[in-house]
BALOBA-1460 file (C-alpha; in Angstrom, 3 decimals):
// residues 122
<rec num="1" residu="f" x="14.564" y="19.784" z="-9.992"/>
<rec num="2" residu="l" x="14.893" y="17.601" z="-6.895"/>
<rec num="3" residu="w" x="13.555" y="14.572" z="-8.811"/>
<rec num="4" residu="k" x="16.149" y="14.988" z="-11.547"/>
<rec num="5" residu="v" x="19.048" y="15.542" z="-9.138"/>
<rec num="6" residu="a" x="18.110" y="12.546" z="-6.970"/>
<rec num="7" residu="r" x="17.694" y="10.257" z="-9.977"/>
<rec num="8" residu="l" x="21.028" y="11.243" z="-11.498"/>
<rec num="9" residu="t" x="23.083" y="11.291" z="-8.300"/>
<rec num="10" residu="s" x="21.803" y="7.932" z="-7.067"/>
<rec num="11" residu="n" x="23.684" y="6.314" z="-9.942"/>
<rec num="12" residu="g" x="21.669" y="3.120" z="-9.499"/>
<rec num="13" residu="r" x="22.322" y="2.847" z="-5.742"/>
<rec num="14" residu="l" x="20.014" y="2.843" z="-2.748"/>
<rec num="15" residu="p" x="19.962" y="5.639" z="-0.148"/>
<rec num="16" residu="v" x="22.469" y="5.326" z="2.700"/>
<rec num="17" residu="g" x="21.280" y="2.994" z="5.460"/>
<rec num="18" residu="m" x="18.583" y="1.272" z="3.432"/>
<rec num="19" residu="e" x="18.644" y="-2.498" z="2.985"/>
<rec num="20" residu="s" x="17.767" y="-3.898" z="-0.414"/>
<rec num="21" residu="s" x="15.514" y="-6.524" z="1.203"/>
<rec num="22" residu="a" x="13.248" y="-3.898" z="2.792"/>
<rec num="23" residu="s" x="9.727" y="-3.623" z="1.394"/>
<rec num="24" residu="v" x="9.036" y="-0.179" z="-0.013"/>
<rec num="25" residu="y" x="5.803" y="1.536" z="-0.966"/>
<rec num="26" residu="l" x="4.727" y="4.384" z="-3.181"/>
<rec num="27" residu="s" x="2.114" y="6.605" z="-1.539"/>
<rec num="28" residu="h" x="0.789" y="7.945" z="-4.848"/>
<rec num="29" residu="w" x="1.757" y="8.326" z="-8.487"/>
<rec num="30" residu="p" x="4.394" y="10.848" z="-9.504"/>
<rec num="31" residu="n" x="3.269" y="13.461" z="-11.997"/>
<rec num="32" residu="f" x="4.861" y="11.863" z="-15.057"/>
<rec num="33" residu="t" x="3.727" y="14.692" z="-17.330"/>
<rec num="34" residu="r" x="5.960" y="17.158" z="-15.485"/>
<rec num="35" residu="l" x="8.835" y="14.925" z="-14.376"/>
<rec num="36" residu="p" x="11.515" y="13.462" z="-16.610"/>
<rec num="37" residu="s" x="11.228" y="9.702" z="-16.325"/>
<rec num="38" residu="t" x="12.665" y="6.513" z="-17.742"/>
<rec num="39" residu="e" x="10.859" y="4.092" z="-20.016"/>
<rec num="40" residu="n" x="10.042" y="1.741" z="-17.120"/>
<rec num="41" residu="a" x="8.903" y="4.358" z="-14.605"/>
<rec num="42" residu="m" x="5.178" y="3.756" z="-15.069"/>
<rec num="43" residu="r" x="5.556" y="0.006" z="-14.706"/>
<rec num="44" residu="i" x="7.602" y="0.417" z="-11.520"/>
<rec num="45" residu="a" x="5.100" y="2.924" z="-10.103"/>
<rec num="46" residu="a" x="2.173" y="0.608" z="-10.862"/>
<rec num="47" residu="l" x="3.793" y="-2.300" z="-9.051"/>
<rec num="48" residu="l" x="4.851" y="-0.287" z="-5.983"/>
<rec num="49" residu="t" x="1.492" y="1.477" z="-5.662"/>
<rec num="50" residu="e" x="-0.342" y="-1.841" z="-5.529"/>
<rec num="51" residu="q" x="1.467" y="-3.180" z="-2.443"/>
<rec num="52" residu="p" x="4.866" y="-2.819" z="-0.707"/>
<rec num="53" residu="r" x="7.606" y="-4.941" z="-2.256"/>
<rec num="54" residu="p" x="11.400" y="-5.265" z="-2.058"/>
<rec num="55" residu="l" x="13.142" y="-3.409" z="-4.889"/>
<rec num="56" residu="p" x="15.121" y="-6.426" z="-6.197"/>
<rec num="57" residu="l" x="11.816" y="-8.291" z="-6.534"/>
<rec num="58" residu="v" x="10.367" y="-5.386" z="-8.543"/>
<rec num="59" residu="a" x="13.351" y="-5.533" z="-10.898"/>
<rec num="60" residu="k" x="12.963" y="-9.288" z="-11.294"/>
<rec num="61" residu="v" x="9.192" y="-9.232" z="-11.876"/>
<rec num="62" residu="l" x="9.370" y="-6.413" z="-14.423"/>
<rec num="63" residu="n" x="12.596" y="-7.701" z="-15.991"/>
<rec num="64" residu="v" x="14.320" y="-4.311" z="-15.763"/>
<rec num="65" residu="p" x="17.819" y="-3.490" z="-14.492"/>
<rec num="66" residu="k" x="18.101" y="-2.976" z="-10.729"/>
<rec num="67" residu="r" x="19.809" y="0.378" z="-11.240"/>
<rec num="68" residu="d" x="16.645" y="1.714" z="-12.955"/>
<rec num="69" residu="v" x="14.446" y="0.581" z="-10.076"/>
<rec num="70" residu="f" x="16.866" y="1.960" z="-7.459"/>
<rec num="71" residu="s" x="17.138" y="5.309" z="-9.271"/>
<rec num="72" residu="f" x="13.364" y="5.558" z="-9.527"/>
<rec num="73" residu="y" x="12.980" y="4.802" z="-5.812"/>
<rec num="74" residu="c" x="15.635" y="7.384" z="-4.864"/>
<rec num="75" residu="a" x="13.872" y="10.055" z="-6.899"/>
<rec num="76" residu="c" x="10.473" y="9.201" z="-5.379"/>
<rec num="77" residu="h" x="11.967" y="9.125" z="-1.887"/>
<rec num="78" residu="a" x="13.597" y="12.527" z="-2.415"/>
<rec num="79" residu="i" x="10.294" y="14.226" z="-3.216"/>
<rec num="80" residu="g" x="8.395" y="12.382" z="-0.469"/>
<rec num="81" residu="l" x="6.388" y="9.883" z="-2.506"/>
<rec num="82" residu="a" x="8.069" y="6.675" z="-1.322"/>
<rec num="83" residu="g" x="9.216" y="5.110" z="1.913"/>
<rec num="84" residu="v" x="10.127" y="1.886" z="3.648"/>
<rec num="85" residu="s" x="7.227" y="-0.168" z="4.945"/>
<rec num="86" residu="q" x="7.541" y="-0.413" z="8.728"/>
<rec num="87" residu="r" x="4.414" y="-2.317" z="9.689"/>
<rec num="88" residu="n" x="3.322" y="-5.855" z="8.943"/>
<rec num="89" residu="i" x="-0.156" y="-4.550" z="8.107"/>
<rec num="90" residu="d" x="1.321" y="-2.729" z="5.095"/>
<rec num="91" residu="n" x="1.979" y="-6.117" z="3.507"/>
<rec num="92" residu="i" x="-1.282" y="-7.872" z="4.339"/>
<rec num="93" residu="i" x="-4.585" y="-6.063" z="4.227"/>
<rec num="94" residu="q" x="-7.587" y="-8.171" z="5.079"/>
<rec num="95" residu="t" x="-11.074" y="-6.819" z="5.383"/>
<rec num="96" residu="e" x="-13.266" y="-7.943" z="8.209"/>
<rec num="97" residu="v" x="-16.419" y="-9.748" z="7.182"/>
<rec num="98" residu="p" x="-19.336" y="-7.891" z="8.718"/>
<rec num="99" residu="s" x="-21.857" y="-9.926" z="10.649"/>
<rec num="100" residu="p" x="-25.435" y="-9.729" z="9.390"/>
<rec num="101" residu="p" x="-27.548" y="-7.242" z="11.308"/>
<rec num="102" residu="r" x="-29.831" y="-8.739" z="13.925"/>
<rec num="103" residu="q" x="-33.334" y="-7.827" z="12.892"/>
<rec num="104" residu="h" x="-36.524" y="-8.903" z="14.562"/>
<rec num="105" residu="g" x="-39.803" y="-8.973" z="12.754"/>
<rec num="106" residu="l" x="-43.083" y="-7.862" z="14.226"/>
<rec num="107" residu="f" x="-43.981" y="-11.312" z="15.547"/>
<rec num="108" residu="g" x="-40.530" y="-11.816" z="17.100"/>
<rec num="109" residu="r" x="-40.829" y="-8.554" z="19.010"/>
<rec num="110" residu="l" x="-44.342" y="-9.452" z="20.181"/>
<rec num="111" residu="l" x="-43.199" y="-12.873" z="21.395"/>
<rec num="112" residu="n" x="-40.263" y="-11.327" z="23.276"/>
<rec num="113" residu="r" x="-42.641" y="-8.821" z="24.877"/>
<rec num="114" residu="l" x="-45.027" y="-11.627" z="25.914"/>
<rec num="115" residu="k" x="-42.113" y="-13.626" z="27.360"/>
<rec num="116" residu="d" x="-41.042" y="-10.612" z="29.400"/>
<rec num="117" residu="i" x="-44.608" y="-10.109" z="30.695"/>
<rec num="118" residu="g" x="-44.880" y="-13.816" z="31.542"/>
<rec num="119" residu="n" x="-41.572" y="-13.752" z="33.461"/>
<rec num="120" residu="t" x="-42.540" y="-10.738" z="35.558"/>
<rec num="121" residu="a" x="-46.007" y="-12.185" z="36.415"/>
<rec num="122" residu="a" x="-44.586" y="-15.479" z="37.651"/>
């Protein structure tokens, strides 16, 4: 019910206090089997789930009217699935390259042990 009311009352506008240039995200997919949706809802959801983007950019990339994208965002925001990206890390996710583990073979350990014995004897 809340999805339907939010989508219809938004009338193609953004929520009060939200800038159109703000990057928004979708935390997870809406249940499209239970919610009434538009013909472009799945495409919009796929793009916003991938990474945070500004809504006008979503409309331009998908070649859909801005009012459809704004209505979809308002409905998702009303049921708690969408929000405005606040952190820079939400836009850029880089994985750290792990360093190779330092392993010593049997001979390396023996040589280190002999070096330690030689240092203490001298």
